[in-house]
C-alpha positions in Angstrom: 27.6 -41.8 -159.0 31.5 -41.4 -159.6 33.7 -41.3 -156.4 35.6 -38.2 -155.0 38.5 -36.9 -156.9 41.3 -36.2 -154.0 44.0 -34.4 -155.2 46.7 -32.0 -152.8 45.3 -28.7 -154.4 41.5 -29.4 -154.5 38.4 -32.3 -154.1 36.2 -32.9 -157.1 33.0 -34.6 -155.7 30.9 -35.8 -159.3 27.1 -35.7 -159.1 24.6 -37.2 -160.7 22.5 -34.2 -162.0 23.6 -31.3 -164.5 25.3 -29.0 -162.2 28.2 -28.6 -160.2 29.2 -26.4 -157.3 32.5 -24.4 -157.4 33.6 -22.9 -154.3 37.0 -21.1 -154.9 37.8 -19.3 -152.1 37.0 -22.2 -149.1 40.7 -22.8 -149.0 42.2 -21.6 -146.1 45.9 -23.6 -146.0 49.3 -21.4 -146.5 52.4 -23.7 -147.2 54.8 -23.1 -144.7 57.4 -21.9 -147.1 55.3 -18.6 -147.8 53.8 -18.1 -143.7 57.6 -16.5 -142.8 56.9 -13.8 -146.0 53.3 -12.8 -144.7 52.3 -10.5 -141.6 51.6 -12.3 -138.9 47.7 -11.1 -139.6 47.7 -13.1 -142.7 48.0 -16.5 -141.0 44.1 -16.1 -140.1 43.1 -15.9 -143.3 40.0 -13.6 -142.8 39.0 -13.1 -146.6 38.1 -16.9 -146.7 34.7 -17.6 -147.6 33.8 -19.1 -144.2 31.4 -22.2 -143.5 30.2 -22.6 -146.9 30.3 -26.2 -147.1 28.9 -26.5 -143.9 26.2 -24.3 -145.1 25.8 -25.8 -148.6 25.1 -29.0 -147.1 22.4 -29.8 -149.6 24.8 -30.1 -152.7 25.6 -33.5 -152.4 23.0 -34.8 -150.8 20.8 -33.3 -154.2 23.0 -34.8 -157.1 24.7 -31.9 -157.7 28.3 -31.9 -158.2 30.8 -29.7 -155.6 34.8 -28.9 -155.9 36.4 -27.3 -153.3 40.3 -25.9 -153.0 42.7 -26.9 -150.1 44.8 -23.9 -150.2 44.0 -20.3 -149.4 43.3 -17.0 -151.9 46.1 -15.7 -150.1 47.8 -18.1 -152.3 46.0 -17.7 -155.6 42.9 -16.7 -156.4 40.8 -19.3 -158.4 38.4 -16.4 -159.3 40.4 -14.0 -161.2 42.1 -14.7 -164.7 45.5 -16.2 -165.4 46.6 -13.0 -166.8 45.6 -11.0 -163.8 43.1 -9.1 -165.7 41.1 -7.0 -163.0 38.1 -8.2 -162.7 36.0 -4.3 -161.8 37.7 -1.8 -163.7 37.9 1.4 -162.0 37.7 0.4 -158.9 39.9 -1.2 -156.2 40.6 -4.8 -157.6 42.9 -7.9 -155.7 45.1 -9.5 -157.7 45.3 -13.0 -159.1 48.0 -13.4 -156.6 46.3 -11.1 -153.6 49.1 -8.5 -152.2 46.3 -6.5 -149.9 43.6 -7.8 -147.5 39.8 -6.7 -148.3 40.6 -4.0 -145.9 43.6 -2.5 -148.3 46.3 -3.0 -146.0 49.6 -5.1 -147.6 49.4 -8.9 -146.8 53.5 -9.1 -147.6 56.8 -7.9 -145.2 57.9 -5.0 -147.0 59.9 -6.4 -150.3 58.2 -10.2 -149.9 56.1 -9.8 -152.8 55.6 -12.6 -155.0 57.4 -11.9 -158.6 56.5 -13.0 -162.2 58.4 -16.1 -162.1 56.2 -17.0 -158.7 53.2 -16.0 -160.1 54.0 -18.2 -163.1 54.8 -21.3 -160.9 51.5 -20.8 -158.5 49.4 -20.7 -161.6 50.7 -24.0 -162.8 50.7 -25.3 -159.1 47.5 -24.1 -157.9 45.3 -22.6 -160.7 45.4 -24.8 -163.8 44.7 -27.9 -162.1 41.8 -26.4 -160.4 40.7 -25.1 -163.9 41.6 -28.0 -165.7 38.7 -30.0 -163.6 36.3 -27.5 -163.4 35.9 -27.4 -167.5 36.6 -31.3 -167.8 33.6 -31.5 -165.2 31.4 -29.3 -167.1 32.1 -31.1 -169.9 31.3 -34.3 -168.9 27.5 -33.0 -167.6 27.3 -31.7 -170.9 27.9 -35.0 -172.6 25.6 -36.6 -170.5 22.5 -34.5 -169.6 22.6 -32.1 -173.0 23.4 -29.4 -170.7 26.1 -28.3 -167.6 25.1 -26.0 -165.1 27.8 -23.9 -162.9 26.8 -22.1 -159.4 29.7 -20.3 -158.3 29.1 -19.7 -154.1 31.0 -16.8 -152.3 30.4 -15.3 -149.1 31.9 -11.7 -148.0 32.2 -9.1 -145.4 29.0 -7.2 -145.4 31.1 -3.3 -145.7 34.6 -3.5 -146.8 35.1 0.1 -148.0 38.3 -0.1 -149.9 36.3 -2.4 -152.3 32.7 -1.0 -152.4 30.8 2.0 -150.8 28.3 1.1 -148.0 26.7 -2.1 -147.1 26.0 -4.7 -149.5 22.6 -6.5 -150.3 22.3 -9.6 -148.2 22.6 -11.5 -151.9 24.1 -10.8 -154.8 23.6 -12.8 -157.8 25.4 -12.6 -160.5 25.0 -13.6 -164.5 27.1 -10.9 -165.5 24.0 -9.0 -166.9 22.4 -12.0 -168.3 25.2 -13.0 -170.8 26.5 -16.2 -168.3 23.1 -18.1 -168.4 20.1 -18.6 -170.1 17.1 -16.2 -169.9 14.4 -18.0 -168.0 17.3 -19.6 -165.6 18.2 -15.6 -164.3 14.5 -15.5 -164.2 14.1 -18.1 -162.1 17.1 -17.3 -160.0 15.6 -14.2 -159.8 12.2 -14.8 -158.4 13.0 -17.2 -155.9 15.4 -14.5 -154.4 12.8 -11.5 -154.6 9.7 -14.2 -153.6 11.3 -14.0 -150.1 11.9 -10.9 -147.7 14.1 -11.7 -145.3 17.2 -11.1 -147.0 17.8 -7.9 -149.0 19.2 -8.7 -152.5 19.8 -7.9 -156.2 20.9 -9.6 -159.4 23.7 -7.9 -161.3 24.5 -5.4 -158.7 28.2 -4.6 -157.7 29.3 -8.3 -158.2 28.1 -9.4 -161.5 30.3 -12.9 -161.5 33.9 -13.1 -161.4 36.4 -14.8 -163.7 34.9 -18.7 -163.0 31.0 -17.0 -164.4 32.4 -15.0 -166.9 34.4 -17.5 -168.4 32.3 -20.8 -167.9 29.0 -19.4 -168.5 28.5 -20.1 -172.3 24.6 -20.0 -172.9 25.3 -20.6 -176.4 27.0 -23.5 -176.0 24.6 -25.2 -173.0 27.0 -24.2 -170.6 25.0 -21.7 -167.5 27.1 -20.3 -165.0 25.9 -18.2 -161.6 27.4 -16.5 -158.8 25.8 -15.9 -155.6 27.9 -13.1 -153.4 26.4 -13.7 -149.8 27.3 -11.3 -146.8 28.5 -13.1 -143.5 25.6 -11.6 -141.7 23.3 -13.7 -143.1 24.8 -16.9 -141.3 27.9 -15.7 -139.0 30.0 -13.0 -137.3 31.5 -10.9 -139.1 34.1 -10.7 -136.8 36.9 -12.8 -135.9 37.2 -15.8 -134.8 34.2 -15.7 -137.7 32.1 -18.4 -136.1 28.9 -19.8 -137.9 25.8 -18.7 -136.2 23.4 -21.3 -135.9 20.4 -19.7 -136.2 21.0 -17.3 -139.0 22.6 -20.4 -141.0 19.4 -22.5 -141.0 17.5 -18.6 -141.9 19.6 -19.0 -145.1 20.0 -22.0 -146.0 16.5 -23.5 -147.1 16.7 -20.3 -149.7 20.3 -21.7 -150.6 19.0 -25.5 -151.1 16.0 -23.9 -153.3 18.1 -22.3 -155.7 20.3 -25.1 -155.3 17.3 -27.1 -156.4 15.9 -25.0 -159.1 19.1 -25.1 -161.0 19.1 -29.1 -160.8 15.5 -29.0 -162.4 15.8 -26.4 -164.9 16.4 -27.3 -168.8 16.4 -25.5 -171.6 13.5 -23.8 -173.4 
């Protein structure tokens, strides 16, 4: 197995199998020079995808690769396109360099939001290296295995009225309405979700897949990508300090491992 690649902005753990797991929103670091421009609440980085590395501890043990960022999504959202086009037209969206919490309130003190030049700098400093490494690793997997699979792992508060109505299902599998992966892979993962009754689930509902799934899901080229958006209530307390709930985590962990193993075992027809 290849050694880890550590940089200032991300760590890549190359795997031996054809699967790479991306966790673009687990970073929690906010650069010191940015902290004074943010409202105090922002320093708690509440919109982080909490505890995913611990929850998906099966990933590296199974032979899959893993890439994780160091910096918070409040610095830059790695799951948005660099040109900052909205992911979900007609709905509230957070930007490439977010200026609002998921609850809609401002992240920045008045008048201190990033301008175009600063956003371009953040793209070059944080976004481009992550995506460069992600794409290079997928190319390596395709060359080695004849296919490249990407699992984009996310988590979110169960209820966020500014972003969506009502309460999300526990597990939200996104394949961009079947366009980001082969039909047989989508069907295999959907079957795993529907075969259990403990967690509610949906395929291509509110969350169909963000930029990473949409951009790197190229089934005609042998690149297959899916996103799983999981509600915090499945494994943690949804209020600060956002503590992992060991009992709930143990209930969902086997299903996550089944999803990872299914992707590792899957081969094109």
